[in-house]
N, CA, C and O atoms as a CHARMM CRD file, in Angstrom:
* protein
*
  264
    1    1 UNK  N      9.63500 -14.63400 -17.07500 PROA 1      0.00000
    2    1 UNK  CA     8.54400 -14.09600 -16.29000 PROA 1      0.00000
    3    1 UNK  C      7.33400 -15.02900 -16.31400 PROA 1      0.00000
    4    1 UNK  O      6.47700 -14.95900 -15.43400 PROA 1      0.00000
    5    2 UNK  N      7.26600 -15.87900 -17.29400 PROA 2      0.00000
    6    2 UNK  CA     6.13800 -16.80800 -17.38200 PROA 2      0.00000
    7    2 UNK  C      6.06700 -17.69700 -16.13700 PROA 2      0.00000
    8    2 UNK  O      4.97700 -17.96400 -15.63200 PROA 2      0.00000
    9    3 UNK  N      7.20800 -18.15100 -15.64400 PROA 3      0.00000
   10    3 UNK  CA     7.19900 -19.01700 -14.46800 PROA 3      0.00000
   11    3 UNK  C      6.62900 -18.29500 -13.25500 PROA 3      0.00000
   12    3 UNK  O      5.86300 -18.87800 -12.48700 PROA 3      0.00000
   13    4 UNK  N      7.00200 -17.02300 -13.07700 PROA 4      0.00000
   14    4 UNK  CA     6.46800 -16.25700 -11.95700 PROA 4      0.00000
   15    4 UNK  C      4.96400 -16.05700 -12.11900 PROA 4      0.00000
   16    4 UNK  O      4.20500 -16.19400 -11.15900 PROA 4      0.00000
   17    5 UNK  N      4.55000 -15.74100 -13.31400 PROA 5      0.00000
   18    5 UNK  CA     3.12300 -15.55700 -13.59100 PROA 5      0.00000
   19    5 UNK  C      2.35300 -16.83300 -13.26600 PROA 5      0.00000
   20    5 UNK  O      1.28600 -16.77600 -12.65500 PROA 5      0.00000
   21    6 UNK  N      2.87600 -17.95500 -13.65900 PROA 6      0.00000
   22    6 UNK  CA     2.23300 -19.23800 -13.36800 PROA 6      0.00000
   23    6 UNK  C      2.22900 -19.51500 -11.86500 PROA 6      0.00000
   24    6 UNK  O      1.24200 -20.01400 -11.32500 PROA 6      0.00000
   25    7 UNK  N      3.32900 -19.19000 -11.19400 PROA 7      0.00000
   26    7 UNK  CA     3.42000 -19.38100  -9.75000 PROA 7      0.00000
   27    7 UNK  C      2.32800 -18.58200  -9.04400 PROA 7      0.00000
   28    7 UNK  O      1.62500 -19.10900  -8.18100 PROA 7      0.00000
   29    8 UNK  N      2.18800 -17.30300  -9.41500 PROA 8      0.00000
   30    8 UNK  CA     1.17500 -16.45500  -8.79300 PROA 8      0.00000
   31    8 UNK  C     -0.22300 -16.98500  -9.09600 PROA 8      0.00000
   32    8 UNK  O     -1.08200 -17.02600  -8.21500 PROA 8      0.00000
   33    9 UNK  N     -0.44200 -17.38200 -10.31800 PROA 9      0.00000
   34    9 UNK  CA    -1.74900 -17.91600 -10.70400 PROA 9      0.00000
   35    9 UNK  C     -2.08500 -19.17000  -9.89100 PROA 9      0.00000
   36    9 UNK  O     -3.21400 -19.33900  -9.42800 PROA 9      0.00000
   37   10 UNK  N     -1.10200 -20.03400  -9.72700 PROA 10     0.00000
   38   10 UNK  CA    -1.29800 -21.28900  -9.00300 PROA 10     0.00000
   39   10 UNK  C     -1.51600 -21.06800  -7.50900 PROA 10     0.00000
   40   10 UNK  O     -2.31500 -21.76800  -6.88700 PROA 10     0.00000
   41   11 UNK  N     -0.80500 -20.09200  -6.92900 PROA 11     0.00000
   42   11 UNK  CA    -0.81200 -19.89400  -5.47900 PROA 11     0.00000
   43   11 UNK  C     -1.49400 -18.59900  -5.05300 PROA 11     0.00000
   44   11 UNK  O     -1.22700 -18.09100  -3.96400 PROA 11     0.00000
   45   12 UNK  N     -2.35400 -18.06900  -5.88200 PROA 12     0.00000
   46   12 UNK  CA    -2.98200 -16.77200  -5.62700 PROA 12     0.00000
   47   12 UNK  C     -3.68400 -16.72600  -4.26500 PROA 12     0.00000
   48   12 UNK  O     -3.52100 -15.76200  -3.51700 PROA 12     0.00000
   49   13 UNK  N     -4.43900 -17.73100  -3.94900 PROA 13     0.00000
   50   13 UNK  CA    -5.18100 -17.75300  -2.68600 PROA 13     0.00000
   51   13 UNK  C     -4.24200 -17.69100  -1.49300 PROA 13     0.00000
   52   13 UNK  O     -4.47200 -16.92300  -0.55900 PROA 13     0.00000
   53   14 UNK  N     -3.19000 -18.49100  -1.51900 PROA 14     0.00000
   54   14 UNK  CA    -2.23600 -18.50000  -0.41000 PROA 14     0.00000
   55   14 UNK  C     -1.47100 -17.17700  -0.31500 PROA 14     0.00000
   56   14 UNK  O     -1.19900 -16.69600   0.78400 PROA 14     0.00000
   57   15 UNK  N     -1.12500 -16.59400  -1.45500 PROA 15     0.00000
   58   15 UNK  CA    -0.40200 -15.32200  -1.45500 PROA 15     0.00000
   59   15 UNK  C     -1.25500 -14.20700  -0.86500 PROA 15     0.00000
   60   15 UNK  O     -0.76600 -13.40900  -0.06500 PROA 15     0.00000
   61   16 UNK  N     -2.52100 -14.14600  -1.25300 PROA 16     0.00000
   62   16 UNK  CA    -3.42000 -13.12900  -0.70200 PROA 16     0.00000
   63   16 UNK  C     -3.64000 -13.34700   0.78800 PROA 16     0.00000
   64   16 UNK  O     -3.69700 -12.38100   1.54900 PROA 16     0.00000
   65   17 UNK  N     -3.76300 -14.58700   1.21200 PROA 17     0.00000
   66   17 UNK  CA    -3.96100 -14.88800   2.63600 PROA 17     0.00000
   67   17 UNK  C     -2.75100 -14.42400   3.44500 PROA 17     0.00000
   68   17 UNK  O     -2.90600 -13.84100   4.51800 PROA 17     0.00000
   69   18 UNK  N     -1.56500 -14.67800   2.94000 PROA 18     0.00000
   70   18 UNK  CA    -0.34700 -14.24800   3.61900 PROA 18     0.00000
   71   18 UNK  C     -0.25000 -12.73000   3.67200 PROA 18     0.00000
   72   18 UNK  O      0.13300 -12.16400   4.69600 PROA 18     0.00000
   73   19 UNK  N     -0.59600 -12.07300   2.57400 PROA 19     0.00000
   74   19 UNK  CA    -0.57500 -10.61000   2.54300 PROA 19     0.00000
   75   19 UNK  C     -1.57600 -10.03400   3.54100 PROA 19     0.00000
   76   19 UNK  O     -1.25900  -9.08700   4.26100 PROA 19     0.00000
   77   20 UNK  N     -2.78000 -10.60100   3.58800 PROA 20     0.00000
   78   20 UNK  CA    -3.78800 -10.12600   4.54800 PROA 20     0.00000
   79   20 UNK  C     -3.31100 -10.32700   5.98500 PROA 20     0.00000
   80   20 UNK  O     -3.51300  -9.46600   6.84000 PROA 20     0.00000
   81   21 UNK  N     -2.68200 -11.46300   6.23900 PROA 21     0.00000
   82   21 UNK  CA    -2.18700 -11.78500   7.57400 PROA 21     0.00000
   83   21 UNK  C     -1.11200 -10.79400   8.01300 PROA 21     0.00000
   84   21 UNK  O     -1.02300 -10.47000   9.19700 PROA 21     0.00000
   85   22 UNK  N     -0.30900 -10.31800   7.09400 PROA 22     0.00000
   86   22 UNK  CA     0.80400  -9.43200   7.42000 PROA 22     0.00000
   87   22 UNK  C      0.47900  -7.95300   7.25800 PROA 22     0.00000
   88   22 UNK  O      1.37600  -7.11600   7.36200 PROA 22     0.00000
   89   23 UNK  N     -0.77900  -7.61500   7.00600 PROA 23     0.00000
   90   23 UNK  CA    -1.17000  -6.22000   6.81100 PROA 23     0.00000
   91   23 UNK  C     -1.82300  -5.68000   8.06800 PROA 23     0.00000
   92   23 UNK  O     -2.81400  -6.22300   8.55700 PROA 23     0.00000
   93   24 UNK  N     -1.24700  -4.59400   8.58600 PROA 24     0.00000
   94   24 UNK  CA    -1.83100  -3.91200   9.73700 PROA 24     0.00000
   95   24 UNK  C     -2.99400  -3.05500   9.24800 PROA 24     0.00000
   96   24 UNK  O     -2.91000  -2.44300   8.18400 PROA 24     0.00000
   97   25 UNK  N     -4.07100  -3.01000  10.01500 PROA 25     0.00000
   98   25 UNK  CA    -5.23700  -2.20900   9.64400 PROA 25     0.00000
   99   25 UNK  C     -5.66000  -1.34800  10.82500 PROA 25     0.00000
  100   25 UNK  O     -5.50000  -1.73900  11.98100 PROA 25     0.00000
  101   26 UNK  N     -6.20300  -0.16700  10.52100 PROA 26     0.00000
  102   26 UNK  CA    -6.70300   0.71100  11.57800 PROA 26     0.00000
  103   26 UNK  C     -8.17000   0.39400  11.85600 PROA 26     0.00000
  104   26 UNK  O     -8.71900  -0.56000  11.30400 PROA 26     0.00000
  105   27 UNK  N     -8.80500   1.19800  12.71500 PROA 27     0.00000
  106   27 UNK  CA   -10.19500   0.92900  13.09200 PROA 27     0.00000
  107   27 UNK  C    -11.17000   1.08600  11.93600 PROA 27     0.00000
  108   27 UNK  O    -12.28300   0.56300  11.99100 PROA 27     0.00000
  109   28 UNK  N    -10.76000   1.80700  10.87800 PROA 28     0.00000
  110   28 UNK  CA   -11.60800   1.94300   9.68200 PROA 28     0.00000
  111   28 UNK  C    -11.39000   0.81100   8.67300 PROA 28     0.00000
  112   28 UNK  O    -12.08500   0.73200   7.66000 PROA 28     0.00000
  113   29 UNK  N    -10.42500  -0.05800   8.95700 PROA 29     0.00000
  114   29 UNK  CA   -10.11900  -1.14700   8.03900 PROA 29     0.00000
  115   29 UNK  C     -9.10000  -0.78800   6.97000 PROA 29     0.00000
  116   29 UNK  O     -8.82000  -1.59200   6.08100 PROA 29     0.00000
  117   30 UNK  N     -8.53400   0.44000   7.05400 PROA 30     0.00000
  118   30 UNK  CA    -7.52400   0.86600   6.08000 PROA 30     0.00000
  119   30 UNK  C     -6.17900   0.23100   6.39700 PROA 30     0.00000
  120   30 UNK  O     -5.81500   0.09200   7.56400 PROA 30     0.00000
  121   31 UNK  N     -5.44300  -0.15500   5.36600 PROA 31     0.00000
  122   31 UNK  CA    -4.08800  -0.67100   5.55800 PROA 31     0.00000
  123   31 UNK  C     -3.20200   0.48200   6.01100 PROA 31     0.00000
  124   31 UNK  O     -3.21600   1.55800   5.41300 PROA 31     0.00000
  125   32 UNK  N     -2.42800   0.25000   7.07600 PROA 32     0.00000
  126   32 UNK  CA    -1.57000   1.29300   7.64000 PROA 32     0.00000
  127   32 UNK  C     -0.19300   0.72800   7.96500 PROA 32     0.00000
  128   32 UNK  O      0.00400  -0.48400   8.04200 PROA 32     0.00000
  129   33 UNK  N      0.74100   1.63600   8.15000 PROA 33     0.00000
  130   33 UNK  CA     2.08400   1.26300   8.59300 PROA 33     0.00000
  131   33 UNK  C      2.17000   1.62500  10.06300 PROA 33     0.00000
  132   33 UNK  O      1.91400   2.77200  10.42800 PROA 33     0.00000
  133   34 UNK  N      2.52200   0.67900  10.91000 PROA 34     0.00000
  134   34 UNK  CA     2.60500   0.95700  12.34200 PROA 34     0.00000
  135   34 UNK  C      3.82700   1.81200  12.64300 PROA 34     0.00000
  136   34 UNK  O      4.79300   1.81400  11.87900 PROA 34     0.00000
  137   35 UNK  N      3.78600   2.52800  13.73900 PROA 35     0.00000
  138   35 UNK  CA     4.91100   3.38400  14.14400 PROA 35     0.00000
  139   35 UNK  C      6.16600   2.56700  14.43600 PROA 35     0.00000
  140   35 UNK  O      7.27400   3.10000  14.37900 PROA 35     0.00000
  141   36 UNK  N      6.01100   1.29500  14.74500 PROA 36     0.00000
  142   36 UNK  CA     7.16400   0.43500  15.03600 PROA 36     0.00000
  143   36 UNK  C      7.88000  -0.02300  13.76900 PROA 36     0.00000
  144   36 UNK  O      9.01300  -0.50000  13.83200 PROA 36     0.00000
  145   37 UNK  N      7.22500   0.12000  12.62600 PROA 37     0.00000
  146   37 UNK  CA     7.80600  -0.30600  11.35300 PROA 37     0.00000
  147   37 UNK  C      8.82500   0.73300  10.87600 PROA 37     0.00000
  148   37 UNK  O      8.53900   1.93100  10.88100 PROA 37     0.00000
  149   38 UNK  N      9.99600   0.28200  10.46800 PROA 38     0.00000
  150   38 UNK  CA    11.03700   1.21600  10.01600 PROA 38     0.00000
  151   38 UNK  C     10.57600   2.03200   8.80400 PROA 38     0.00000
  152   38 UNK  O     11.07500   3.13700   8.58700 PROA 38     0.00000
  153   39 UNK  N      9.65300   1.51900   8.02700 PROA 39     0.00000
  154   39 UNK  CA     9.15000   2.25400   6.86800 PROA 39     0.00000
  155   39 UNK  C      8.28000   3.43700   7.26200 PROA 39     0.00000
  156   39 UNK  O      8.05000   4.33100   6.44800 PROA 39     0.00000
  157   40 UNK  N      7.79600   3.45600   8.49500 PROA 40     0.00000
  158   40 UNK  CA     6.94600   4.55200   8.95400 PROA 40     0.00000
  159   40 UNK  C      7.66700   5.89600   8.82300 PROA 40     0.00000
  160   40 UNK  O      7.04500   6.91900   8.53900 PROA 40     0.00000
  161   41 UNK  N      8.96500   5.87900   9.03100 PROA 41     0.00000
  162   41 UNK  CA     9.74600   7.11900   8.99400 PROA 41     0.00000
  163   41 UNK  C     10.42300   7.35800   7.64800 PROA 41     0.00000
  164   41 UNK  O     11.23500   8.27600   7.52800 PROA 41     0.00000
  165   42 UNK  N     10.11200   6.56600   6.65000 PROA 42     0.00000
  166   42 UNK  CA    10.68700   6.72100   5.31000 PROA 42     0.00000
  167   42 UNK  C     10.09600   7.96100   4.66200 PROA 42     0.00000
  168   42 UNK  O      8.87500   8.11500   4.60900 PROA 42     0.00000
  169   43 UNK  N     10.95400   8.84700   4.16900 PROA 43     0.00000
  170   43 UNK  CA    10.45500  10.09300   3.57800 PROA 43     0.00000
  171   43 UNK  C     10.68400  10.18200   2.06900 PROA 43     0.00000
  172   43 UNK  O     10.50400  11.24500   1.47600 PROA 43     0.00000
  173   44 UNK  N     11.07200   9.09100   1.45800 PROA 44     0.00000
  174   44 UNK  CA    11.40800   9.10500   0.03600 PROA 44     0.00000
  175   44 UNK  C     10.22100   9.50400  -0.84500 PROA 44     0.00000
  176   44 UNK  O     10.41800  10.03500  -1.93800 PROA 44     0.00000
  177   45 UNK  N      8.99500   9.25400  -0.38500 PROA 45     0.00000
  178   45 UNK  CA     7.82300   9.54000  -1.20300 PROA 45     0.00000
  179   45 UNK  C      7.17600  10.88600  -0.89900 PROA 45     0.00000
  180   45 UNK  O      6.23100  11.27800  -1.58500 PROA 45     0.00000
  181   46 UNK  N      7.65500  11.59300   0.09700 PROA 46     0.00000
  182   46 UNK  CA     7.00900  12.83800   0.52800 PROA 46     0.00000
  183   46 UNK  C      6.86100  13.86700  -0.58300 PROA 46     0.00000
  184   46 UNK  O      5.77500  14.41400  -0.77000 PROA 46     0.00000
  185   47 UNK  N      7.92100  14.13700  -1.31500 PROA 47     0.00000
  186   47 UNK  CA     7.86300  15.14300  -2.37900 PROA 47     0.00000
  187   47 UNK  C      6.89600  14.72200  -3.49300 PROA 47     0.00000
  188   47 UNK  O      6.12300  15.54100  -3.99000 PROA 47     0.00000
  189   48 UNK  N      6.94200  13.45400  -3.87700 PROA 48     0.00000
  190   48 UNK  CA     6.02600  12.96000  -4.90700 PROA 48     0.00000
  191   48 UNK  C      4.58000  13.10500  -4.45100 PROA 48     0.00000
  192   48 UNK  O      3.71700  13.50600  -5.23200 PROA 48     0.00000
  193   49 UNK  N      4.31300  12.78200  -3.18700 PROA 49     0.00000
  194   49 UNK  CA     2.96000  12.87700  -2.66800 PROA 49     0.00000
  195   49 UNK  C      2.48600  14.33000  -2.65000 PROA 49     0.00000
  196   49 UNK  O      1.34500  14.61600  -3.01200 PROA 49     0.00000
  197   50 UNK  N      3.35500  15.24100  -2.23200 PROA 50     0.00000
  198   50 UNK  CA     2.99200  16.66300  -2.21000 PROA 50     0.00000
  199   50 UNK  C      2.62500  17.15200  -3.60600 PROA 50     0.00000
  200   50 UNK  O      1.66100  17.89800  -3.77300 PROA 50     0.00000
  201   51 UNK  N      3.38800  16.73400  -4.59900 PROA 51     0.00000
  202   51 UNK  CA     3.08100  17.12100  -5.97900 PROA 51     0.00000
  203   51 UNK  C      1.75600  16.51000  -6.43000 PROA 51     0.00000
  204   51 UNK  O      0.96700  17.16700  -7.11000 PROA 51     0.00000
  205   52 UNK  N      1.51500  15.27700  -6.05900 PROA 52     0.00000
  206   52 UNK  CA     0.28800  14.59400  -6.44700 PROA 52     0.00000
  207   52 UNK  C     -0.93200  15.28100  -5.83500 PROA 52     0.00000
  208   52 UNK  O     -1.93400  15.49300  -6.51700 PROA 52     0.00000
  209   53 UNK  N     -0.85000  15.62200  -4.56400 PROA 53     0.00000
  210   53 UNK  CA    -1.95800  16.26900  -3.87800 PROA 53     0.00000
  211   53 UNK  C     -2.17500  17.68400  -4.42500 PROA 53     0.00000
  212   53 UNK  O     -3.31000  18.15200  -4.51000 PROA 53     0.00000
  213   54 UNK  N     -1.09500  18.35400  -4.79200 PROA 54     0.00000
  214   54 UNK  CA    -1.19600  19.71600  -5.29900 PROA 54     0.00000
  215   54 UNK  C     -1.88200  19.77200  -6.66200 PROA 54     0.00000
  216   54 UNK  O     -2.41400  20.81300  -7.04700 PROA 54     0.00000
  217   55 UNK  N     -1.87100  18.67100  -7.38100 PROA 55     0.00000
  218   55 UNK  CA    -2.50200  18.61500  -8.68700 PROA 55     0.00000
  219   55 UNK  C     -4.00900  18.78500  -8.53000 PROA 55     0.00000
  220   55 UNK  O     -4.65300  18.00900  -7.82400 PROA 55     0.00000
  221   56 UNK  N     -4.57100  19.79600  -9.18800 PROA 56     0.00000
  222   56 UNK  CA    -6.00100  20.09900  -9.06000 PROA 56     0.00000
  223   56 UNK  C     -6.90700  18.99500  -9.57600 PROA 56     0.00000
  224   56 UNK  O     -8.03900  18.85900  -9.11300 PROA 56     0.00000
  225   57 UNK  N     -6.43300  18.21400 -10.51500 PROA 57     0.00000
  226   57 UNK  CA    -7.30100  17.21500 -11.14100 PROA 57     0.00000
  227   57 UNK  C     -7.13400  15.81900 -10.55800 PROA 57     0.00000
  228   57 UNK  O     -7.54400  14.84600 -11.19000 PROA 57     0.00000
  229   58 UNK  N     -6.55000  15.69100  -9.38200 PROA 58     0.00000
  230   58 UNK  CA    -6.31300  14.36900  -8.82500 PROA 58     0.00000
  231   58 UNK  C     -7.02000  14.20800  -7.49000 PROA 58     0.00000
  232   58 UNK  O     -6.38200  14.30200  -6.44100 PROA 58     0.00000
  233   59 UNK  N     -8.29800  13.97300  -7.50900 PROA 59     0.00000
  234   59 UNK  CA    -9.06200  13.82000  -6.27700 PROA 59     0.00000
  235   59 UNK  C     -8.73200  12.51800  -5.55400 PROA 59     0.00000
  236   59 UNK  O     -8.91500  12.43100  -4.34000 PROA 59     0.00000
  237   60 UNK  N     -8.25200  11.51100  -6.26900 PROA 60     0.00000
  238   60 UNK  CA    -7.91000  10.23400  -5.65000 PROA 60     0.00000
  239   60 UNK  C     -6.78500  10.40800  -4.64400 PROA 60     0.00000
  240   60 UNK  O     -6.82200   9.80000  -3.57400 PROA 60     0.00000
  241   61 UNK  N     -5.79300  11.21600  -4.95600 PROA 61     0.00000
  242   61 UNK  CA    -4.67600  11.43700  -4.05200 PROA 61     0.00000
  243   61 UNK  C     -5.14300  12.15800  -2.79900 PROA 61     0.00000
  244   61 UNK  O     -4.69500  11.83100  -1.70000 PROA 61     0.00000
  245   62 UNK  N     -6.02200  13.11900  -2.94000 PROA 62     0.00000
  246   62 UNK  CA    -6.52500  13.84100  -1.76900 PROA 62     0.00000
  247   62 UNK  C     -7.35500  12.94800  -0.87600 PROA 62     0.00000
  248   62 UNK  O     -7.43400  13.19900   0.32700 PROA 62     0.00000
  249   63 UNK  N     -7.97100  11.92200  -1.41200 PROA 63     0.00000
  250   63 UNK  CA    -8.81000  11.03600  -0.59900 PROA 63     0.00000
  251   63 UNK  C     -7.97600  10.06700   0.21700 PROA 63     0.00000
  252   63 UNK  O     -8.52500   9.37200   1.07300 PROA 63     0.00000
  253   64 UNK  N     -6.66700   9.99200  -0.01300 PROA 64     0.00000
  254   64 UNK  CA    -5.81000   9.09500   0.74000 PROA 64     0.00000
  255   64 UNK  C     -5.63500   9.56300   2.18500 PROA 64     0.00000
  256   64 UNK  O     -5.37200   8.74800   3.07000 PROA 64     0.00000
  257   65 UNK  N     -5.77800  10.85000   2.43000 PROA 65     0.00000
  258   65 UNK  CA    -5.61000  11.39200   3.77300 PROA 65     0.00000
  259   65 UNK  C     -6.97400  11.60600   4.38200 PROA 65     0.00000
  260   65 UNK  O     -7.83300  12.24700   3.77900 PROA 65     0.00000
  261   66 UNK  N     -7.18000  11.07500   5.56900 PROA 66     0.00000
  262   66 UNK  CA    -8.48800  11.22400   6.23300 PROA 66     0.00000
  263   66 UNK  C     -8.37300  12.17900   7.36900 PROA 66     0.00000
  264   66 UNK  O     -9.36000  12.44300   8.05600 PROA 66     0.00000
């Protein structure tokens, strides 16, 4: 794992630039998944998210939905 860590450290600027370039954003500047992306219809996280939002002490999860 040291080699990967060194790779990321060495190329951090380029990696972030590539990630920013490939990230779709809405009018508020939030990272979003476009409807054309196959992941848009992925439901694997739905149950986990419902449990997270239902938790009374987790305001961060509730702030994810605008």
